[in-house]
C-alpha positions as CSV (number, residue, x, y, z in Angstrom):
1,M,0.0,-4.8,-64.6
2,S,-0.3,-8.3,-66.2
3,C,-0.8,-8.9,-69.7
4,V,-3.5,-11.8,-69.3
5,D,-6.6,-12.1,-67.5
6,N,-5.6,-15.6,-66.2
7,D,-2.5,-17.1,-64.8
8,D,-3.3,-20.1,-66.1
9,N,-3.1,-18.8,-69.7
10,I,0.8,-18.8,-68.5
11,F,1.0,-22.2,-69.2
12,E,0.0,-24.1,-72.0
13,E,-2.2,-26.8,-69.2
14,T,-4.1,-25.8,-66.5
15,V,-3.3,-25.9,-62.6
16,D,-5.3,-29.6,-62.3
17,V,-3.5,-31.0,-64.6
18,R,-0.4,-29.6,-64.1
19,M,-0.7,-31.0,-60.2
20,Q,-2.1,-34.1,-61.2
21,K,0.9,-35.2,-63.4
22,N,3.1,-33.5,-60.6
23,K,1.6,-35.9,-58.1
24,E,1.6,-38.9,-60.8
25,E,5.7,-37.8,-61.4
26,F,5.8,-38.1,-57.7
27,F,4.3,-41.5,-57.3
28,K,5.9,-43.0,-60.3
29,H,9.5,-41.5,-58.6
30,L,8.5,-43.4,-54.9
31,T,7.4,-46.8,-55.8
32,Q,9.8,-47.3,-58.7
33,G,12.9,-48.6,-55.8
34,K,13.6,-48.4,-51.9
35,W,14.4,-45.4,-50.2
36,V,16.3,-43.9,-46.9
37,I,14.6,-40.8,-45.5
38,D,17.6,-38.6,-44.0
39,F,15.3,-37.6,-41.1
40,F,15.5,-34.9,-38.4
41,P,13.2,-34.9,-36.1
42,G,12.4,-31.3,-34.1
43,T,15.0,-29.0,-33.6
44,Y,17.8,-31.4,-35.5
45,K,20.5,-29.0,-34.1
46,G,19.7,-30.9,-30.9
47,Y,18.3,-33.6,-31.4
48,G,20.7,-34.9,-34.5
49,G,19.8,-37.1,-37.6
50,T,18.5,-40.6,-38.1
51,A,17.9,-42.6,-41.2
52,I,14.2,-44.2,-42.0
53,H,13.9,-46.6,-44.6
54,A,10.9,-46.9,-46.7
55,E,9.7,-48.8,-49.7
56,F,6.2,-47.9,-51.8
57,F,3.6,-50.3,-53.3
58,K,1.2,-49.1,-56.2
59,N,-1.6,-50.1,-53.8
60,Y,-0.6,-47.1,-51.2
61,K,0.9,-49.4,-48.7
62,V,4.8,-48.7,-47.5
63,N,7.2,-50.6,-45.4
64,L,8.5,-48.3,-43.3
65,H,11.6,-48.9,-40.5
66,S,13.7,-46.8,-39.0
67,E,17.5,-47.9,-37.5
68,R,15.9,-47.4,-34.2
69,G,14.4,-51.2,-35.0
70,A,10.7,-49.6,-35.0
71,G,8.3,-50.1,-38.2
72,K,6.3,-52.4,-39.6
73,D,5.3,-53.5,-43.2
74,G,1.8,-52.7,-45.1
75,T,1.1,-49.3,-43.3
76,S,-0.9,-46.3,-45.4
77,Y,0.2,-43.3,-47.4
78,D,-1.0,-40.8,-49.5
79,I,0.0,-38.3,-52.2
80,I,-2.7,-35.4,-51.9
81,S,-2.6,-31.8,-53.8
82,R,-1.5,-29.1,-50.8
83,S,0.4,-26.2,-52.0
84,G,1.8,-29.0,-54.0
85,S,2.2,-33.0,-54.1
86,L,2.0,-33.7,-50.6
87,L,3.7,-37.3,-49.1
88,S,1.2,-38.4,-46.4
89,F,1.8,-41.3,-44.3
90,N,-1.5,-41.6,-43.2
91,E,-1.5,-44.6,-41.0
92,Y,0.3,-45.1,-37.7
93,N,3.7,-46.4,-38.3
94,E,6.1,-46.0,-35.2
95,G,8.8,-46.0,-37.7
96,I,8.6,-42.5,-38.3
97,H,5.0,-41.4,-35.8
98,W,7.3,-42.3,-32.8
99,F,9.2,-38.8,-33.1
100,A,6.0,-36.9,-33.5
101,E,4.3,-38.5,-30.1
102,P,3.8,-35.5,-27.6
103,N,4.5,-36.1,-24.1
104,G,3.6,-34.3,-20.7
105,Y,6.1,-31.3,-21.5
106,K,6.0,-30.8,-25.2
107,P,2.2,-31.4,-26.8
108,E,3.6,-30.8,-29.8
109,G,6.0,-33.7,-30.0
110,K,8.8,-35.6,-27.2
111,F,11.4,-33.9,-29.9
112,G,9.4,-30.3,-30.7
113,V,7.6,-29.9,-34.1
114,T,8.7,-33.1,-36.4
115,D,7.4,-34.2,-39.7
116,Y,5.3,-36.8,-41.0
117,E,4.2,-35.0,-44.4
118,F,6.2,-33.9,-46.7
119,I,5.7,-31.3,-50.2
120,Y,7.7,-33.0,-53.2
121,Q,10.1,-30.4,-54.7
122,K,12.0,-32.0,-57.7
123,K,14.5,-35.3,-58.2
124,E,18.5,-35.3,-59.1
125,G,20.0,-38.0,-59.6
126,D,19.2,-40.6,-57.2
127,I,17.5,-38.0,-54.4
128,L,14.1,-37.0,-53.8
129,Y,14.0,-33.4,-52.6
130,T,11.0,-32.6,-50.2
131,K,10.1,-30.0,-47.7
132,G,8.7,-30.9,-44.7
133,I,5.0,-29.6,-43.8
134,K,5.8,-28.2,-40.5
135,S,9.4,-27.5,-40.1
136,L,9.8,-26.4,-43.9
137,F,13.1,-28.5,-43.2
138,T,14.0,-30.4,-46.5
139,Y,14.4,-33.7,-46.4
140,R,15.9,-36.2,-48.6
141,F,14.6,-39.3,-49.7
142,V,18.3,-41.2,-51.3
143,K,17.6,-44.1,-54.1
144,T,18.9,-47.9,-52.3
145,E,19.1,-51.2,-53.4
146,L,19.2,-52.7,-50.1
147,T,16.4,-54.0,-48.4
148,Y,16.2,-52.6,-44.5
149,E,17.6,-55.4,-43.3
150,E,20.6,-55.2,-45.5
151,Y,20.9,-51.3,-45.3
152,F,20.9,-51.0,-41.4
153,A,23.3,-54.2,-40.9
154,K,25.9,-52.0,-43.5
155,Q,25.0,-48.5,-41.1
156,K,25.3,-50.8,-38.1
157,E,29.0,-51.7,-39.0
158,I,29.6,-47.9,-39.5
159,K,28.3,-46.9,-36.1
160,D,30.2,-50.1,-34.9
161,L,33.1,-48.4,-34.8
162,F,32.7,-45.3,-32.2
163,E,32.0,-48.3,-29.9
164,T,36.3,-49.8,-30.4
165,K,37.3,-46.0,-31.9
166,Q,37.4,-42.8,-31.4
167,A,37.1,-39.5,-33.9
168,V,39.8,-37.8,-33.2
169,R,40.9,-35.5,-35.8
170,F,38.8,-33.1,-38.5
171,T,41.2,-32.0,-41.1
172,V,39.7,-29.8,-44.3
173,N,42.2,-28.8,-47.4
174,G,44.9,-30.3,-44.6
175,K,43.8,-27.6,-41.7
176,S,43.0,-29.5,-38.5
177,I,39.2,-28.2,-37.3
178,K,38.3,-28.2,-33.7
179,F,35.1,-30.7,-33.4
180,K,32.8,-33.3,-31.5
181,M,30.5,-36.3,-33.2
182,K,27.9,-37.6,-30.6
183,E,25.8,-40.0,-31.4
184,S,22.3,-40.7,-28.6
185,T,18.6,-40.2,-29.6
186,G,20.2,-39.2,-33.3
187,S,23.7,-37.7,-34.6
188,T,25.2,-34.5,-34.1
189,F,28.2,-32.5,-35.0
190,T,29.8,-29.8,-33.2
191,Y,32.9,-28.0,-34.9
192,Y,34.5,-24.4,-34.9
193,D,34.4,-22.4,-37.6
194,P,38.6,-20.8,-38.1
195,D,36.6,-18.2,-40.3
196,E,34.2,-16.9,-38.5
197,K,35.5,-13.5,-36.9
198,D,33.2,-13.3,-34.1
199,K,34.7,-15.6,-31.2
200,K,31.1,-15.8,-30.2
201,K,30.0,-17.4,-33.2
202,Q,32.3,-20.0,-34.2
203,K,31.2,-22.7,-32.2
204,K,28.5,-24.1,-35.0
205,R,26.5,-27.2,-34.7
206,T,24.5,-29.7,-37.5
207,A,23.3,-33.1,-37.7
208,F,24.2,-35.9,-39.7
209,V,23.0,-40.0,-40.3
210,F,25.0,-42.5,-40.7
211,T,24.6,-44.1,-44.3
212,D,25.5,-47.6,-45.6
213,K,28.5,-45.9,-46.5
214,G,29.6,-43.3,-44.2
215,V,28.3,-40.1,-43.3
216,R,26.1,-37.5,-44.7
217,F,25.1,-34.1,-42.8
218,F,21.9,-32.1,-42.8
219,K,22.7,-29.7,-45.1
220,P,26.1,-28.3,-47.0
221,F,28.5,-26.5,-44.9
222,T,31.8,-25.0,-45.8
223,L,34.9,-24.8,-44.3
224,N,38.5,-23.8,-45.6
225,G,36.8,-23.4,-48.9
226,V,35.6,-26.6,-48.9
227,E,32.0,-27.6,-49.1
228,I,31.3,-30.4,-47.1
229,F,28.3,-32.8,-47.1
230,E,28.6,-36.5,-47.7
231,L,31.6,-38.6,-46.1
232,F,32.2,-42.3,-46.8
233,L,34.6,-44.5,-44.6
234,N,37.7,-45.8,-46.0
235,K,37.6,-49.1,-44.1
236,E,41.1,-49.9,-44.2
237,K,42.3,-46.2,-43.3
238,S,39.5,-45.9,-40.4
239,I,39.0,-42.5,-42.1
240,F,36.1,-40.8,-43.4
241,E,36.6,-38.7,-46.3
242,N,34.8,-37.0,-49.3
243,K,35.5,-38.1,-53.0
244,E,38.2,-35.6,-53.5
245,K,39.9,-36.7,-50.4
246,T,40.2,-32.8,-49.1
247,V,38.1,-33.5,-45.8
248,K,38.9,-36.3,-43.3
249,I,37.8,-37.1,-39.8
250,E,40.2,-40.0,-38.4
251,L,38.8,-42.7,-35.7
252,L,41.7,-44.4,-33.9
253,E,41.2,-46.7,-30.8
254,P,41.8,-45.5,-27.6
255,P,45.3,-47.6,-25.8
256,I,42.2,-49.5,-23.2
257,D,38.9,-50.1,-23.3
258,L,37.3,-49.0,-20.2
259,M,34.0,-48.7,-21.8
260,K,33.4,-52.4,-21.6
261,E,34.4,-52.7,-17.9
262,S,33.8,-51.7,-14.2
263,W,36.6,-49.9,-12.0
264,A,36.7,-48.4,-8.7
265,I,38.2,-46.0,-7.1
266,V,39.3,-46.7,-3.0
267,V,39.9,-44.1,-0.9
268,E,43.0,-45.2,1.0
269,E,46.6,-44.3,1.8
270,G,48.6,-44.9,-1.4
271,K,45.4,-45.1,-3.5
272,V,44.5,-41.6,-4.0
273,P,46.2,-38.8,-3.6
274,A,46.2,-37.0,0.4
275,K,44.4,-33.6,-0.6
276,F,41.5,-35.8,-2.0
277,I,41.3,-37.8,1.3
278,E,41.8,-35.0,3.1
279,L,38.3,-33.8,1.4
280,F,36.8,-37.2,2.0
281,L,36.8,-37.1,5.5
282,K,35.4,-33.3,5.3
283,S,32.7,-34.3,3.5
284,R,32.1,-37.1,5.0
285,E,32.3,-35.1,8.8
286,A,29.8,-32.7,7.5
287,M,27.3,-35.2,5.8
288,V,26.7,-37.0,8.9
289,K,26.5,-33.5,10.8
290,N,24.5,-32.2,8.8
291,Y,22.4,-35.0,8.5
292,Y,21.7,-35.6,12.4
293,S,20.4,-31.9,11.7
294,L,17.6,-32.8,10.2
295,G,16.2,-34.5,13.4
296,S,15.5,-37.8,15.0
297,L,13.5,-38.9,12.0
298,Y,16.5,-39.2,9.8
299,A,18.9,-40.1,12.6
300,H,20.4,-42.8,10.5
301,D,23.9,-44.1,11.0
302,V,25.1,-42.8,7.7
303,Y,28.7,-42.5,6.4
304,L,30.0,-41.9,2.9
305,L,31.8,-45.4,1.4
306,N,35.2,-45.3,0.4
307,T,35.0,-47.0,-2.8
308,I,33.8,-45.1,-6.0
309,Y,32.5,-47.1,-8.8
310,I,32.6,-46.5,-12.7
311,G,31.5,-47.6,-15.7
312,K,28.1,-50.0,-15.6
313,S,25.4,-49.1,-13.7
314,S,25.3,-51.6,-11.2
315,Y,27.1,-54.8,-10.7
316,R,28.7,-56.7,-7.7
317,G,31.3,-54.6,-5.7
318,L,34.7,-55.7,-4.6
319,D,32.9,-56.6,-1.6
320,D,30.6,-58.6,-3.5
321,K,27.6,-56.3,-2.3
322,L,25.6,-55.1,-5.2
323,R,26.4,-51.4,-5.8
324,N,25.5,-48.8,-8.0
325,T,28.2,-46.4,-9.8
326,G,29.4,-43.0,-8.6
327,I,30.5,-41.9,-5.2
328,S,27.6,-43.2,-2.7
329,F,26.6,-43.1,0.6
330,A,25.2,-45.7,3.1
331,S,22.5,-46.3,6.1
332,E,23.2,-48.6,8.3
333,N,20.0,-49.2,9.8
334,S,18.0,-48.7,6.2
335,S,17.4,-52.4,5.9
336,P,17.8,-55.3,9.1
337,N,20.1,-57.4,6.5
338,P,23.3,-56.4,5.9
339,D,24.0,-57.6,2.3
340,E,20.5,-54.9,1.2
341,V,21.7,-51.8,2.9
342,Y,20.5,-49.0,1.0
343,Y,23.3,-47.3,-1.6
344,P,22.0,-44.4,-2.7
345,T,24.1,-42.7,-5.2
346,I,23.7,-38.6,-6.3
347,R,27.1,-38.2,-8.3
348,V,27.5,-40.9,-11.1
349,L,31.3,-40.9,-12.7
350,E,31.6,-42.3,-16.2
351,F,35.2,-41.8,-18.9
352,K,35.4,-40.5,-21.4
353,Y,38.9,-40.3,-23.8
354,D,40.1,-36.6,-25.4
355,F,42.2,-36.4,-28.2
356,A,44.9,-34.0,-27.6
357,D,48.8,-33.6,-28.5
358,E,48.3,-36.8,-30.4
359,H,47.7,-38.2,-27.3
360,F,44.3,-40.0,-25.8
361,N,43.7,-38.4,-22.5
362,L,41.1,-39.6,-19.9
363,N,38.5,-37.6,-18.4
364,F,35.6,-38.3,-15.7
365,V,32.2,-36.6,-16.8
366,T,29.2,-36.7,-13.4
367,T,25.2,-37.2,-13.9
368,V,22.9,-36.6,-11.1
369,W,20.3,-38.7,-9.5
370,S,18.6,-36.1,-8.0
371,N,14.9,-38.3,-7.2
372,F,16.2,-38.5,-3.5
373,G,13.8,-37.1,-0.6
374,R,14.3,-35.0,2.1
375,G,16.3,-37.2,4.1
376,W,19.1,-37.4,1.1
377,S,19.4,-34.3,-0.5
378,F,21.7,-32.5,1.5
379,A,24.3,-35.1,0.6
380,K,24.0,-33.4,-3.0
381,K,26.9,-30.7,-2.2
382,H,28.9,-33.1,-0.6
383,L,29.1,-35.7,-3.1
384,R,29.0,-32.6,-5.6
385,T,32.7,-31.5,-4.1
386,L,34.4,-34.9,-4.4
387,S,33.3,-35.5,-7.9
388,N,34.6,-31.9,-9.1
389,F,37.6,-32.7,-7.6
390,I,38.0,-35.9,-10.1
391,E,36.4,-34.4,-12.8
392,A,38.1,-31.2,-12.9
393,H,41.6,-32.8,-14.4
394,S,42.3,-34.9,-17.7
395,Y,44.5,-37.8,-16.8
396,K,47.0,-39.6,-19.0
397,I,47.2,-43.5,-18.3
398,E,50.5,-44.1,-16.6
399,N,51.0,-47.6,-15.5
400,V,49.1,-50.5,-16.4
401,S,49.4,-53.7,-14.6
402,N,48.1,-56.9,-16.3
403,V,47.8,-60.3,-13.8
404,K,47.6,-63.4,-15.9
405,T,45.0,-65.9,-15.0
406,I,44.4,-69.8,-15.7
407,K,41.0,-70.3,-16.6
408,V,40.3,-74.6,-16.9
409,E,37.2,-75.4,-19.2
410,K,36.3,-79.2,-19.8
411,G,37.1,-80.4,-23.2
412,K,36.5,-83.4,-25.5
413,Y,35.8,-86.6,-24.0
414,G,36.0,-85.7,-20.2
415,K,39.7,-84.3,-21.0
416,C,40.6,-80.8,-19.2
417,Q,41.9,-77.8,-21.6
418,E,43.9,-75.1,-19.5
419,Q,43.6,-71.6,-21.4
420,E,45.6,-68.8,-20.4
421,K,44.2,-65.4,-19.9
422,T,45.5,-62.0,-19.5
423,V,43.4,-59.5,-17.4
424,L,43.6,-56.2,-16.8
425,K,43.8,-55.4,-12.9
426,T,44.9,-52.5,-11.8
427,I,45.7,-49.1,-13.5
428,K,47.3,-45.7,-12.6
429,I,46.4,-42.1,-14.1
430,T,48.2,-39.3,-13.6
431,S,46.6,-36.1,-13.9
432,T,48.5,-33.7,-17.0
433,S,48.2,-30.3,-15.2
434,D,49.3,-31.6,-11.8
435,P,51.5,-34.5,-11.0
436,E,50.4,-34.4,-7.8
437,V,46.5,-35.5,-8.4
438,W,46.6,-39.9,-9.4
439,F,44.4,-42.3,-8.6
440,Y,44.6,-46.1,-9.0
441,L,42.0,-47.8,-10.8
442,Y,40.7,-51.1,-10.0
443,R,38.7,-53.8,-12.1
444,V,36.0,-54.9,-10.2
445,K,35.3,-58.5,-11.4
């Protein structure tokens, strides 16, 4: 039992006075610098983290911009008393409210429950700690001297490394740990905890944000006796590491940058394995038979294309006709103009590099286009058979053929200048597990 009649008597000041002082403290911190919010929309493990730059002014206006390029200057904010000092962005600003907007599937927000109101908890050094009013996640406001243009420019330099290089090795106190970094709407980090005895629980996922100096995780986690929270980029060595240099994520550049080009597999003898040609012919025959069984309404001259395009979503193919990527089929009677024949694609092939045994291996992943009507949907299982054959293997790049071309450009005073350029034309890839499985990839113009 309490020895006092009123809990307010425990403190020298009343509740109202203490809350007002707390609001003033929060307001003072916010308006004395620029801040980067480590923001984790919805279920952070699925959607990852993103950065939001905020500059607060004493007239209760804020300049708010997210790394995805959204946001604007001069929208309103307020600090109110609600179970503490609550920061509310009370005027719409796409820089933060976009993440909480509902859609037809998730009325609570496209990413699930997402915060735009934060309760002040404490300040430690250059970090303000707050709690999201909906998710109860801890959100960090990290002080920065940079404008949002400067900050996101530095952040982009770090993110751009992942366009040309790939995170291949994660070590903690010298011990290598299986992991995967992924960036889409936000950034996620999957790792396998070797200290977890239950194998079903070894795979763990957290989120991170790219900063102007490296990466920062959703919250600290411990591996091999080391707490991991923030890593900094060593640009010369292409390594993310902590200050103690006990945690390292190494980046390496793949031997060939296939991601920027478009490529094709041609299903012909000598260009693909015989077993794939056999499978291709069986699939084509089954498709035509199945297609005609639908009746005269769908009885077009359907055939499976023998060129499989990989890379960009659409471009001029080897025959100079507009193509989609993936394993496709066509209908001769879909258009009276041969150059406008309909080429639907249901299985889309994309490149992916994996790093194993100190080598880069090439893998393929497929996405499914399923927005076709009855006349095309039957083809899915046949296209799936072919894509599964390719996707089942990991490949090493065995042979590269370079062809030199001469590019002629007009120089000053009408004179011609000749520039020699080397263009990658053909690549042979071979399965790491079955030498009888191999493909030639042909560069598309």
